[in-house]
N, C-alpha and C positions, 0 to 999 in steps of 0.2 A: 495320438488323435487330432482333433478338429481344431480352426479355432472356436471358440466358445462366445456364445451367443450376446448379448446383452442384457438379452433373458435371464441366461443365465447369471451372469451376476446380480442384475436384484433378489432376484429368489434366496442369494445366498447375502444378500444385506454385505453387497461390495457394492458400493454407494458410486467409489473411487477408482473404480476398473470400470464400473457400466461407463462412467461419463468421460474415462480415455478412452472404449470406444467410438462413444458421440462425438466423441471432441478431440481430434486425435490431437491438436494444438492445445491441450490443458495444460498447463501450464503451474499443476501442483501433485501434490502426492496426494499420499492418504486423508480426508478429511477428520485429524484428531485436532480437536479443540478443549475453549476451556474457558472457564472466568477467573480473568486475570493475568493473564500467562505470563506479560510482561509485565510487573510493577513500574519498572524504572525506567523504561521506554513510555510509558505512559503518561507518568507523572510527570518527563521533562518533558513534553509536549506541549501536556493542561498547563503548565509554566509558560511553556514558548508561548503558544495562541490561547489566552485566559478567552479570547471572548471573538473564536470564532463562534459558525454562524450554521454550516453546513459542515458535516466530515462523511469521507470516503471510504466501507471496509473493503479494499478489493480481495474476494477472497472470504468471503464472512460463514465460508462454512453450513454449522445450522442456526448461526447468531448469537453467541456466547459473546463474540469480541465488541457485539453493537454493542450489549447489554453492557459490559466493563468502562467502552466508553459512554455512554451515556450515562455513566455517575461522574468522570471523571470530566468531563464534559456536561454540566446538569441544563444549561442553556438551549445543547446545540442537538439543530437539527444532521440523526445521522441516515446512512444513506446503505445496507448491506448489499453487493453484489456478489453472484457466486455464475461459476459457467455449469454448476453442474442441479441440471432440475432436481432430480430427487432430494437434494440434501433442501435445498429453495423450502417447499414444502413442509422438512421441520423446521427451515427457523420460519416458520409466517407465525407460527406461537410465539415472536417473542414481539410480532407487531406492537406498533401504542402509537398515538400524537407523534411520539420526538421520534420513531424507528420505523423507517421501514426498506423495503428489500426487493430488486429488478435483477431482475437477470444479465449480466457479464459480457453483453455483446459490446463492441465499440461502438455500433451504433448510435445505440442508448447511453451508455456511457459517456458519448460524448453532444448527446443532447440534453444532460444533467453540469454538464463543465460550470466551472467556475468556484472550488472547490478550497474550504479554507483549509483544507488538511484531507490527505490520502493515507489510507494505511495500509498496508502490504507486508500482511506477517507472516511468513513460511509459505508463499503461495510459491515466486518465477524460482523454481526446482522442481524436480523430478527425481524421481527413484534412480533410472536411472541417467547417461550422458546430458548434459544439459550446459548447451556453447556457450559462450557468454557472447554474442554475436543477437539471438534470442531474448537472455534476458532484458541487451541494452533497448532491445525493441521493444518491448514491453514496457521498460523501465520507461523508457521518453515519451511512449501514448499515456502512460500514469498523469508524466511533467505537463503535459498541453492541457490535463482538466483541471491542472491548480492554477491559483488566480495567484497571480506577484504576492510575493509575502504572504502567502500556506506556506506551509509541513509538508513535505514528504518524506512519510516515514517506512522506508525497505530493511525490516529485519529479518535478521533469522535466512540467507540466502545465502549463497553461494560464491557470489560478486558481489562487490558496496559501487552503489552510483556514482559515487566520487571517482570512481573511474572512465564513467560515460563520458560521453562525446557535451555532455549540457552541463558539467561538474562548477564550470568558471563561472554558471549562472545562478550556481547557488553557493549558502556559508551553512557550514556546519552548527546543529546545536544539540550542547556536552551532554551526555549521559551519567546520571548517579551512576557510578559503580554496585552492581548489583550486589546480593547480602550475601552471598557464595562466597566471592571473591572477594568480601570488602578488607578479608586481613590475611592479605596476602599488598595491602594496597602500605605507602611507605608513612608513616604517620602523618595528618595532614593533610594526606591526599586524598578527595572526594569522589572524584570527579572520575573519567577515561578519556580523552582523549585524543586528539580524531575518536571518535567510536565507529563511525561512521552509519548511523541508521535513519538520524535525524538532519534533515536539509530542508533550508528555509531561500523559497523560490527570490530571489533579489530582484528589485524593482529597478530598470536598470532607466533612468530618460532618455527618452529619444536621441533626445542630441549625441546622448555622446554610447549608441548604442552599436554595435560592430556586425561587420559581414560573418560568413565562412572561412574569410580570410585575415581575421581579424585587423581589417580594415576600420575605419568611424565611418557612419554614417550618418543620414538624417535623416532616414527614416526610424520606423516603431521595427522591434524585435519583429519579424511572421511568429516566435514562439508565445507573443504575448497579444498577438493581435484575436481580438473576440472573446477578451476572458473582463471577469467584473471583477 
C-alpha cells in the first residue's frame, strides 16, 4: 500500500498524523491534552512568576492548557501556539480578551518574543526516535524568546533542558512532589530537586557576561539582545 495522504488522515480525524505529513519537522506526537494536566508544575511556576504579564503555551494543542494557565495567572496574557493548523481551529473556541492563538512558525514567534514564561509540555518528543540534537535546537530557540528573569518550563520530554549548552544561564525552580508519589518521600520532604522542568533565566550583568570559551567580555550576552 502506498503512502497515505494528508486528506486520508484528516477524514479520519487523525490530525497529528496529517500535521506530521505537512510538517515533517513537527516536534510533537498525538495532540492529547486536558485541563490542568500538571498541577504541581503549574503551581510552582505561578508561585515563581506571580507578576508574569505574557506567557507562551508552545504546542498548545486544542487550547486546554491556555485555559489552565489563565486560571493560574489571572492577570496574564496567554498566547497559544501550535504547528497543526487543524488543531488551532479547534483551539479558537477558547479565545478571550486574555487568550489568543497563533501559528507556531519561528518567524511569528520571534516577532512575539519577550515572554515572562514559556510552557512546553509534552511537546519536544515524537513517537519514534528523537535525537537530543533536535531537542536542544528547539529548546534553545524557545529560550531566545524569553526575557531575562523569565521562566522556561519544559516538562514530559525525553531530555532535560539542564543538559543543553545554555544550562549555566538558568537556575532550577523546585517543584512540589506530585500527589501520586508523595507517600514515597521521607517525612518532612515536600519537594523533588532538581526537578528539571522549570528554569529561570538569569539576568547576567554586561560586565560579567562570558563568551563561548568562558572568558569575561565587556559586551552583553547576544542571547539577551533584543529582549524586554
